C-alpha positions in Angstrom: 0.1 0.1 -0.1 2.7 2.7 0.9 4.8 1.7 -2.1 1.7 2.3 -4.4 1.5 5.9 -2.8 5.1 6.4 -3.2 5.0 5.3 -6.8 2.1 7.6 -7.5 3.5 10.6 -6.0 6.7 10.1 -7.9 5.0 9.8 -11.2 2.8 13.0 -10.2 6.0 15.0 -9.7 7.5 13.7 -13.0 4.8 14.6 -14.8 4.6 18.3 -13.3 8.1 18.6 -13.9 7.8 17.7 -17.5 4.9 20.1 -17.9 7.0 23.0 -16.6 9.9 22.1 -18.7 7.5 22.2 -21.7 6.0 25.4 -20.7 9.5 27.1 -20.5 10.4 25.9 -24.0 7.4 27.0 -25.7 6.8 30.6 -23.9 6.5 33.2 -26.3 9.4 35.6 -27.0 9.6 38.9 -25.0 9.0 41.8 -27.3 11.5 44.4 -27.8 9.4 47.6 -26.8 6.2 47.9 -24.8 3.8 50.8 -24.2 1.9 50.9 -20.8 -1.7 51.9 -21.5 -3.9 54.4 -19.4 -7.3 53.9 -18.1 -10.5 55.4 -19.7 -11.9 55.9 -23.2 -9.4 55.0 -25.7 -6.6 53.8 -23.4 -3.8 56.4 -24.3 -0.3 55.3 -24.0 1.3 56.9 -21.0 4.9 55.5 -20.8 7.3 53.6 -23.2 9.3 50.5 -21.5 11.9 48.2 -22.8 10.4 44.7 -23.4 11.8 43.0 -20.0 10.9 46.1 -17.7 9.8 45.3 -14.3 8.2 48.4 -13.7 5.8 48.2 -16.8 2.1 48.0 -15.5 -0.4 45.2 -16.4 -2.2 47.3 -19.1 0.4 47.0 -22.0 1.0 46.0 -25.6 4.2 45.4 -27.6 5.0 47.7 -30.2 7.6 47.8 -33.0 11.0 50.0 -32.7 9.6 53.0 -35.0 6.4 53.3 -33.2 8.3 53.5 -29.8 10.6 56.0 -31.3 7.4 58.0 -32.6 5.8 57.8 -29.3 8.9 59.1 -27.4 9.3 62.1 -29.7 5.6 63.1 -29.5 5.8 63.4 -25.8 5.0 60.1 -24.3 7.0 59.7 -21.2 9.9 57.2 -21.0 10.3 54.9 -18.2 13.1 56.0 -15.7 14.0 52.4 -14.7 14.6 51.0 -18.1 15.6 54.2 -20.1 14.3 53.3 -23.5 15.0 56.8 -24.9 18.7 56.3 -24.2 18.5 52.8 -25.8 16.6 54.3 -28.9 19.2 57.1 -28.9 16.6 59.9 -28.5 18.2 62.9 -26.8 16.1 65.9 -25.5 
């Protein structure tokens, strides 16, 4: 009886580990640039971030490099943690 419980637990842990490995392998690639979106009508962009920035909020979407540059030059704030304006070589 105990041996069966132990074998069942081992099989369950091996299955869980295999699922985690599969999930990590198939994770989508992180975008290069993201914009944080505001609340309200139209959800205007409020801040530009580098793709892996930890300070980006939950309301965000990936953008291509050209759109990130356009948003920064049009007055959208750059994140002070990941400094996308410096990485995009936009000087004020």
